[in-house]
C-alpha positions as CSV (number, residue, x, y, z in Angstrom):
1,Y,59.0,-81.6,-61.2
2,E,59.8,-78.0,-60.5
3,T,56.4,-77.2,-58.9
4,W,53.5,-78.9,-57.3
5,D,51.2,-77.5,-60.0
6,D,53.4,-79.1,-62.8
7,F,53.2,-82.5,-61.0
8,F,49.5,-82.2,-60.3
9,T,48.7,-81.3,-63.9
10,D,50.6,-84.3,-65.2
11,F,49.0,-86.5,-62.5
12,M,45.5,-85.5,-63.4
13,T,46.1,-85.7,-67.2
14,K,47.5,-89.2,-66.9
15,K,51.0,-88.2,-68.1
16,M,52.9,-90.0,-65.3
17,A,55.8,-92.2,-66.2
18,W,54.3,-95.1,-64.3
19,G,50.8,-94.6,-65.6
20,C,47.5,-93.4,-64.3
21,Y,47.0,-94.0,-60.6
22,F,43.2,-94.0,-61.0
23,E,43.3,-96.5,-63.7
24,Y,45.5,-98.7,-61.6
25,L,43.1,-98.6,-58.7
26,S,40.1,-99.1,-61.0
27,E,41.8,-102.2,-62.5
28,W,42.5,-103.8,-59.1
29,N,39.1,-102.9,-57.8
30,K,37.6,-105.6,-60.0
31,Y,39.4,-108.2,-57.9
32,A,38.9,-106.7,-54.4
33,D,35.9,-108.9,-53.5
34,K,37.4,-112.2,-54.7
35,E,38.1,-114.7,-52.0
36,N,41.7,-115.2,-53.0
37,I,42.5,-111.5,-52.7
38,M,43.4,-109.8,-49.4
39,T,43.7,-106.1,-49.3
40,I,45.7,-104.4,-46.6
41,T,47.0,-100.9,-46.2
42,Y,50.3,-99.7,-44.9
43,E,48.3,-97.6,-42.3
44,E,46.6,-100.8,-41.0
45,V,49.9,-102.6,-40.6
46,K,51.5,-99.5,-39.0
47,E,48.6,-99.1,-36.6
48,N,48.4,-102.7,-35.4
49,P,51.2,-104.9,-36.7
50,V,50.3,-107.9,-34.5
51,L,46.7,-108.0,-35.9
52,S,47.9,-107.5,-39.4
53,V,50.4,-110.4,-39.2
54,K,47.6,-112.6,-37.7
55,N,45.2,-111.6,-40.5
56,I,47.8,-112.3,-43.2
57,A,48.8,-115.7,-41.7
58,T,45.1,-116.6,-41.4
59,F,44.5,-115.6,-45.0
60,F,47.3,-117.9,-46.2
61,G,46.3,-120.7,-43.8
62,I,49.5,-120.5,-41.8
63,P,49.0,-121.4,-38.2
64,L,51.3,-119.3,-35.9
65,T,52.0,-119.8,-32.2
66,E,52.1,-116.6,-30.1
67,E,55.9,-116.9,-30.1
68,Q,56.1,-117.2,-33.9
69,L,53.7,-114.2,-34.3
70,Q,55.8,-112.0,-32.0
71,L,59.0,-113.1,-33.9
72,V,57.5,-112.1,-37.3
73,V,56.3,-108.8,-35.9
74,E,59.7,-108.1,-34.4
75,R,61.7,-109.1,-37.4
76,S,59.5,-107.1,-39.8
77,S,59.8,-103.9,-37.9
78,F,61.6,-101.0,-39.5
79,Q,64.2,-101.0,-36.8
80,S,65.0,-104.7,-37.2
81,M,65.1,-104.4,-41.0
82,K,67.4,-101.3,-40.8
83,K,69.7,-103.1,-38.4
84,N,70.0,-106.1,-40.7
85,S,69.9,-104.2,-44.0
86,D,73.6,-104.9,-44.7
87,K,72.9,-108.6,-44.6
88,T,69.7,-108.5,-46.5
89,H,70.3,-105.7,-49.1
90,G,74.1,-105.2,-49.1
91,S,75.4,-101.7,-49.5
92,F,72.0,-100.7,-50.9
93,G,70.4,-101.3,-47.5
94,S,71.6,-98.0,-46.0
95,I,69.9,-96.2,-48.9
96,L,66.6,-98.1,-48.5
97,F,66.3,-98.0,-44.7
98,R,67.0,-94.5,-43.6
99,K,64.3,-92.8,-41.4
100,G,61.4,-95.2,-41.1
């Protein structure tokens, strides 16, 4: 898009290549209250990764010791993923994990 206005017009008129964001949200909203669905936002994880990992583990019924919890949080940090990106994503890793 050359301008914000061009993007916004397409966004609001549902002409995005990946579909309408509002329809996507509306479709998923039907499932939000089901017991086998857990919603979590990036902002929640970023704000409190320890609590987020605890909540996810509890949701899946996975008991974690404090040591395991800390290991998951540490290994899922951006810094750790960036450091290991060559092993996990090959040469594509340096493209995926740039700034955090």
